[in-house]
Every structure is written in structure tokens, then in C-alpha cells.
N, C-alpha and C positions, 0 to 999 in steps of 0.2 A: 514111826520113831518108837524105839523100844527102850523102856526104862528098867534098870535093874539095880539092886542094892549091892553094896560092896560086901564081898564074901558070901553072897547068896543067902544071907540070914534074913529072917523075917523081921519086919519093922516092929513087931510086938512079940515079946518073949516073957512068959510068966506074968502076963498082964502089965509088964513094965514097958513103957515106950522108950526105945533106944534111938539115939540120933542116927540118921542115915545120910549119906552123901550121894546125890543123884548125878549121873552122867548122861549126857545126851549123845547118841550115836547118829551121825549124819552121813549121807553118802559122800564119797571122795569128791573133793572140789567144792563142797558146800560147807563153808565154815560158819560157825556161830558168830553172833555179833561180838562176843568177847574175844574170839580168836582171829577176826578179820583185821587186816592191816588198816592203819588210819587212812582216811581219804586224802587225796591230793589237796594241798593247801594252795589257795589261789594267790596268796601274798605272803610277804615275810612276817606280817603281824601274827598270822595263824600258824606259822611253822613251828615244829617242835623245838624245844630248847637245844642249842648246840648245833643246829642244822641250818645252813644258809641256803636261801632260795636262789637258784641260778636261772637266768632266762633261757628259754629254749633257743636253739640256733636259728630256727625260722623266725621267731619273734625278734631276735637281735638283728637279723638281716633286714627285716621290715622296718625296724626303728632307724637303722643307719640310712636306708633308702629314703625314709621320710625326712631325715635331717638334711640329706644332700639335696633333696627336692626343694626344701624350704630355703636353703642357702642359695640355690640357683635361681630362685624366683624373686629374691630380694632385689629391690631397685638399687642400682649403682649410685654411690654418692658422687655429686658433682666435684670435679677437680678444683683445687684452690687456684685462684688467679691472682697474680702479683702485679701491682702497678707501680711504675716509677714516677716519682714526683720530682720534676726538674724545672723549677721556675727560673726564668731568665729576665731579670728586670732590665729595662732599657734606660739606663742612666749613664750619660757620658761625663767626661771630666768637666769640672767647672773652674779650673785654674790649676796652678802648680800644686802638687801634693804638699801637705804639711810635713815639716821635717821632724817627724815623730813616728813611733811604732805603736800599732794597735793590736792587742791580743783579743781575739774573738773566742770566748769560751763556748763549751757545748751548751745547748739550750736544754732547760729542764722541761719535763712534760707533766702536766697536771692530770691525775687520775689515769685513764686509759691511754692518754696521748703519748706516753712514753713507749708504747709498744707499736706493733705493725698492723693492728686491726683498724679497719676503717669504721669510724664511729658515726652513728646517725641518731636522730631524735625525731619523734613524730608529734603531730598536733594532738593526737588522742592521749599520749602519755608524755607531756612536756617535761616531767621531772625524772623520767627514766632515760638514762644513757645506755644505748644499745650498740652492739657491734655486729657487723656482717660476718657470717661464718666462713664463706668461701671467697670473699673479696678482701685482699690484704695489700698493704704497702710493701714494696720491695725492701725498704728500710724504714725505721720509724720516722715520721714527719719531722720530729725535732732534729734529727741528723740531716735530713734533706734541706730543711730551712737554714740550718747553720752553714752548710756548704754553700748554699745559694747566697747567703749574706756575705760570706768571705769573698766569693767570686765577684759579687756586685761592687763591694768596696774596693777591690783591687782594680776592677775595670774603670771605676769612677775616679781612681787616683786621689782619694780623700787623704790618705796617709802615705808616707813614703814606704812604710812596711806594714803589711797586714799578715799576722801570723796566727797559728792555732796552738792549742796547748801541747799537742804531740810534738811540736817543733822545739819546745823548751828554749825559746828565745826570750830575751829581755824585751820589755815593753814599757811604754809611757802611759798608755791608757788601756783600760779593760772594758770590754763590752760583753755583758751577760744578759740573759733573758730567760723567759719562760713562755712556753706555748700553753695558753690557758683555755683555748677553745679552737676546735678544728673538726667540724662535724657537718654531715649531710642532713638536709631537711627535705626528705622525699615527699612528704605530705603537704608541704606549704604550697600555696597557689600564687605564683608558679613555684616549682621546686627550686631550691637554692643551696648553696654551701655558705657557711659562716666561719669566721676565724677571729681570734684575738691573740696578738703577740705582744708581750711586755718586754721592753728593753731598758737597760740601765747602763749608763756610761760612768765609769769611775776613774779617777786619777790614780795611777799605780803606786806612786811613792807614799801618799798619805791616805789612800782609800776614801778620798772625798768624792761624794756623788756630784756629778756635773749635770746630768740629765736623767730623767726617768719618765717613760711615756708608754701608753698603750696604743697599739696600732690594730684597729678593728675594722672589719668590713664584711661584705657579703657579695656573692656573685650568683647570677641566675644560671641554672643548668639547662643547656640547650638540647634537651632530649631525655628519653627515659632509659638510657643505657648506662652501664658502668663507665664506659669510655667518656661519655658526656659529663658524668660526675667528676672524673679525674681531670678532665680538661678545665672544668670550672675551678677546682681546687688549685690547679696550676696557675690560672689567670689571677686568682685572688692572692695567692702567695707572692707572685711577682709584683703585684701592685703594692702590697704592704711592705715588702722589702725595699721597693723603690722609694716609698715614702720615708723609710728610716734612713736610707742613704742620702736622700736630699736634705733631711734635717741635719745630718752631720756636715754636709757641704756648706750649709749656712754659717757654721762655726769653724770652718776649715782654717781660716787665718789665725784663730785663737789657739790652735793646738801647737804646743811647743814641746821640744824634747826636754826631759828632766835630766838632772846632773847625775847620771848613773855611773858607777865605777866601771 
């Protein structure tokens, strides 16, 4: 490497030291550190301002292939299974129907019971109400029980007319209620299902309460399958609704039509 001063002048003249600027000559293709381009930045944090780091095509293709492989290897989620609750109480007529009309209102559902999730509770966590993810009712149990109650009252001929709110018919008595408990107990020994249904009978013209009662019970589950659980719920529901219908039959002769316009 040859060094030379600008203008070919000596660095010392008349004993006075003059400033000089030194240049370095290098072979073609060999640049000095000051003249070399900046190194490739491995990430965006080290990139020069105003310049965005773009992934190389090969790296981008590899990333897409990795994502597709991960998606393809993920386990498939189990499909949802919907179960129909259709209790059929075996209650026959106990005499001529009362000459009155009964309106059966929709049942209310406490907490999760207004939805279509199947609820369960374990012995390890008795205070925690839990829901199955893939096991569901075809319709909320409050609706299924209300339909079953209407069908049972009509079959037992307790009243001359049994109507629902959607029919917009006049009535002499109102039957309302709330499903307070309807859950599976899979860790009980033996496993079982439990339910509590509260019903209230009201006279329509003056809203006087004539009867108010809880119908509670449990039913053993004959097996460790969802079908066995649903069968137990069906048997228990039929029994509780049957009890309610028979209670109304005991007062059947007392029900009278009100003086409606």
C-alpha cells in the first residue's frame, strides 16, 4: 500500500508542520472498512432506518409448509351430540275434566338450566357447576319439560282446556314454575341424575296462589355412556311430572270456571 500526500508537497516546509490528508490505495475489489457496504442485518431491529426487512422466498415457503403441517397434525375436535328429552308420564284420567281452562306458562331456568348445555357436578368439586362441551340438549330442558307437562295434563284430562301462552287463550288458572336443578352426577357411587322442579298454581282472576310445591328426585344411571345418562334424565322427568299431574287430579273437583267476559 502506497501513501502519498495531497499535491505532492512535503509534510514539513520551512520547519512548519502542515496538515496532510492521507489516502489509501487498494487493489480493485478490496474496499476499506469505511467504503464497504453494511453487513446483512439478520432481523428488523438491526435494519437501517427507512428499510424494511423482507423474508426470503425460500424462508417464506418453509414457514408456510410448517404451518400447513401443524394444522394437518392437529387432532380433530369431536362433533357436538344433541339429545332429545321427551318424558312421557303414564297418568290416565281420574274422572271427568274440570270445567275450566288452565294456562301452562313457560318454565324458567335457574343459572345454566335455561340453555341447552348438559350440566354436571362432581364429588371433588361439589360447589362447581360444570357443563359438557360436546353433549347438548336438542332444546333447553325447560322447554322440553313444559311441553311434557302440557301433554300429560291433556292426556290425564284434569281440565277441560289446557293451553299455552302462544295460543293467547283465556284461562281460569295459571300454572308456572322454575327448573331449579337438573344435573348429572357422574362421580357418585353409583352415578345418578338429580332434578328439582318448582310449580305454582294461581287463580287467574285475582292472582291468588292455590298451591306451590317442589318436585325433587334422583335416578340411577344404568351405564357409563351419554345415552344411559339421557335415559335416566327422561325417567326422572317423567316421574316428577307425573307427581305434579296427580297432585292436580286430587283437587280436580274444586276447579271451577271463573266469570270471564
